[in-house]
Steps between C-alpha positions, in 0.01 A plus 500: 500500500523282191182382343474122459593368158198382301493129421663422168691829488866461403756533778745780482858378486771665704754698301804307378811546712841475340708204625768735634240675715355179648796418721764234506540148630815430695609149592732477799844344453417233759193393300711462185754303708227259610392451138862433401561252784183307414600490134843360598330228710282410202800482267697277737205268561477430127863391467610136511779585749281700735654566840371279782226609740752597768646770272416855597242664274624764254525855632478808279599862538378754248571860413237676290564826316254638243327167435830317455574226754849378579472162669747299711406143594678297768436128472623149560539258210517127449836354398638327296298665228536765234521809723499738203175348371340522845597866530376574146162342581472711814601819317245438226213418736571793733526756218186368330292486820601849624425649158159327489389563860651840572531646150867583552794448272765266641829559318703281735455227758811438712523162670698420813542125552524472877533123527504178296303194611573147382227371273398147586382308198308178553670238272860616556456493876358145489800381298741634762315320778533156338 
């Protein structure tokens, strides 16, 4: 039986364990896919030609191998607009968010544009109605 520690006595610290001996954290592919899909939603919401509310939300599939994530995003975009700029914004946001949240390198983000939605702008539409 251990004797109680006298008041004011220093605590003994446990021995240091090397990081390799502590274990590992693994993040499931589906969790990384959810992070990527949310990042794509955020990127699209910040664009002037954001797809309308009836557009399907972005969907992501991810393959992780040795802390490197390969991401594929399926999404719907607003049109007419600069599609290349929209895709670049999504790629940047997805890569940045996955690296920050999951600590994984993202060398590529493939984008599949499933559908284009007409973007309705306020003033141009009013002019056509007159």
